[in-house]
C-alpha positions as a printed Julia matrix, in Angstrom:
126×3 Matrix{Float64}:
   0.3    -4.42    2.57
   0.14   -0.81    3.3
   2.23    1.94    5.13
   1.09    4.24    7.69
   2.06    7.14    9.59
   3.32    7.57   13.2
   3.77   11.12   14.34
   6.36   11.76   16.51
   7.47   14.67   18.62
  11.06   15.77   19.78
  14.11   14.16   18.83
  13.24   10.28   18.33
  15.72    8.24   16.49
  14.77    7.85   12.91
  11.86   10.59   12.86
  12.03   12.84    9.63
   9.52   15.03    7.84
   7.47   13.68    5.23
   5.77   15.98    3.21
   3.05   13.67    2.25
   1.67   13.34    5.85
   2.94   16.99    6.61
   4.5    15.85    9.62
   7.54   14.51   11.53
   6.73   10.62   11.82
   8.02    7.36   11.51
   6.67    5.55    8.28
   5.86    1.77    9.04
   5.02   -0.7     6.83
   2.49   -3.72    7.63
   1.37   -6.76    5.96
  -1.93   -8.34    7.34
  -3.47  -11.56    6.35
  -7.1   -12.0     5.53
  -8.52  -12.09    9.03
  -6.44   -8.74    9.85
  -4.05  -10.27   11.99
  -0.29   -8.65   11.39
   1.82  -11.09    9.53
   5.11   -8.92    9.56
   5.97   -4.93   10.22
   9.01   -2.77    9.91
   9.39    0.48   11.46
  10.95    2.9     9.37
  12.44    6.34    8.66
   9.65    9.11    8.39
  10.71    9.92    4.89
  10.79    6.9     3.09
   8.83    5.81    0.23
   5.63    3.85    1.01
   6.85    0.87   -0.64
  10.5     1.05    0.5
  12.14   -1.99    2.15
   8.7    -3.82    0.92
  10.83   -7.22    0.03
  11.89   -7.63    3.77
   8.4    -7.61    4.78
   6.59   -9.69    1.84
   9.36  -12.18    1.45
   9.04  -14.05    4.78
   4.86  -14.03    4.74
   5.12  -15.56    1.0
   7.58  -18.05    2.39
   5.11  -19.14    5.29
   2.53  -19.48    2.94
   4.09  -21.65    0.26
   2.32  -24.58    0.01
  -1.24  -23.49    0.44
  -3.48  -23.57   -2.37
  -5.24  -19.98   -2.64
  -2.53  -17.14   -2.45
  -3.8   -13.44   -2.93
  -2.06   -9.93   -2.4
  -3.82   -6.78   -2.21
  -1.83   -3.29   -2.03
  -2.44    0.3    -2.56
  -0.96    2.15   -5.51
   2.78    2.67   -3.87
   3.03   -1.21   -4.76
   2.29   -0.57   -8.18
   5.86   -1.64   -9.46
   7.0    -4.34  -11.92
   9.27   -5.51   -9.33
   6.53   -6.42   -7.07
   4.35   -7.91   -9.86
   7.09  -10.05  -11.12
   7.9   -11.37   -7.75
   3.97  -12.01   -7.07
   3.76  -13.82  -10.32
   7.03  -16.11   -9.52
   5.44  -17.15   -6.05
   1.96  -17.76   -7.84
  -0.11  -15.02   -6.45
  -3.23  -13.85   -7.73
  -2.86   -9.86   -6.84
  -4.68   -6.39   -6.85
  -2.79   -3.44   -6.71
  -4.39   -0.26   -6.85
  -2.9     2.34   -9.73
  -1.2     5.33   -9.26
  -3.34    8.35  -10.39
  -2.94    8.91  -14.03
  -4.62   11.65  -16.31
  -4.56    9.31  -19.75
  -6.18    6.43  -17.78
  -8.89    8.71  -16.1
  -9.67   10.43  -19.52
 -10.05    6.63  -21.09
 -12.37    5.64  -18.5
 -14.34    8.6   -17.64
 -17.8     6.93  -18.56
 -17.0     4.55  -15.79
 -16.03    7.02  -13.12
 -19.37    8.36  -12.7
 -21.58    7.48   -9.26
 -24.49    5.54   -9.93
 -27.93    7.01   -9.5
 -28.8     7.52   -5.53
 -25.3     7.41   -4.69
 -24.19   10.63   -2.81
 -21.38   12.97   -4.75
 -17.87   12.78   -3.62
 -17.61   16.53   -3.02
 -19.72   18.52   -0.39
 -22.76   20.1    -1.81
 -22.47   24.18   -1.23
């Protein structure tokens, strides 16, 4: 599950300025399956948070997959909420959701954040 940005021009209904994307846009939410096929989507107004209205997208997909043996969910940091965790656990899903940036966590795992030998640095070399 992930949100995206769909920039707009003019006065389309529902378009709004989104400071994160620094543009006037729609902010759609998508849920894809393991093959990259779109399961469900919703077109949302531009100023909403990335996880807003997650339930209306995810619940019908979860319902469709009830009874399958292996069920997984992957989401970005916007979906790191106790409400989503609890929903997925009640439905028997395993999940991987990125945690939002966190100074305390970064400090605690700083030794794990070094890049392996031979990997180029994240920052451009000046």
